[in-house]
N, C-alpha and C positions, 0 to 999 in steps of 0.2 A: 579140861582144856586141852585144845589142838595147840601145836607149837612144831616149831623144826626138829625138837628132837623126837617125835613121837610120831611125827605124820605120816613118815614113810612105814613105820612099822602097820600103822593102821591100814594102809594100801596092801601090805603083805597080808593080813589078816584077810582084809576084803578076798584078796587073790587065793588066798589058801581054804576059805570057805567055799566060796566059786569051782575050784577043782574038788573040793569033798562032792560036790554036787554036779559033777562031768559039766560045766558050763563055763562059759567065757562071755566078758562084756568088755569090752571099750568104753570106757568111761572118761566123761568130758566134763571138767572142771572148772569154773572160774572165781572171781573174788581172792578171800583170804588164803583158802586153800591151794587155789593154784601158785600164789605168790610164796607161800612156806614151801611146797613143794619144790620149788625152782632154788628156794635161798636168796630169792632177790629183794625181801622184805627187811626191816630192822630186826634184830637177834630178839629181840623181848617181845615183837608180834604175837598175838594168839588169836584164837578163834573159837566159836564154840560150834561152827558145823563147817561141814562141807558142801558147797553148793554144786549139785551135777546140771550140766546144762542135757546133755544126753547121756543114758539113755532117761527116760522119766521114772522114776520109784515104780517097782513092779511088786509083786509078794517075794519073790527070791531077794532081791534088796533090800525091801524092808524087813524081813528074815535076818537076815546075814547082820544087817545095821542095830539091830536088836540083840542078838547075841552078841556083839563085841561091846555093845555098851554096856548089857549086863556084866560083862566080863570086867570090863576097864571103869566101870561106873561113872559111864556118860549119859547124856539124855539121849531118849530113843531116838529122838529127829536129828541125830549130830550128823547125819548122809540125809541130805533130802534133794528135791528136785524143785521148790519153792521159786527158785531163781532161774527155772525155764521159761517163765514169762518174760525175761528182759532179751533174752533169744531173738525175739521177731523183731529188735530194734538192733540187732546186730550190724555190720556193713555185708555186701553182697560177699559171697563167698569166703565167710569168716572159717567155716569148714578146713578149707585149703589152709588157712594160714595158721593153725593148731599146731603145738608140737607135743613129741612125747615128752614126756617128764617122770616116767617110771614105767618099768619093765620089770618085772620080777628077775628075770633072766639075768641081769643087770642089779638086783640089788646090790650082789658083794663087791660093786665096782665103784659104788659111793663112796 
């Protein structure tokens, strides 16, 4: 289960795995994951997954998600881009209205 207490750690884990592979991604999330990251939902709110709008899942992200899932006993599809289909209904210029809610350099400022 993903909640306010562990969601930031999951993004730290993603970032660390990407760093080991010398890769960088900018993940755009929506849904419950985005609400939990921002701390704007009720404290007891949980989710089973984090929905990516961008980028679509690729082999690198799938491997990272499965390694994290194994480590924490989570579903292998806890990170997915199944919700990407909804982005075609987003308003024009939605990318310009996104908000940075995680930057590993700032994690200790939380």
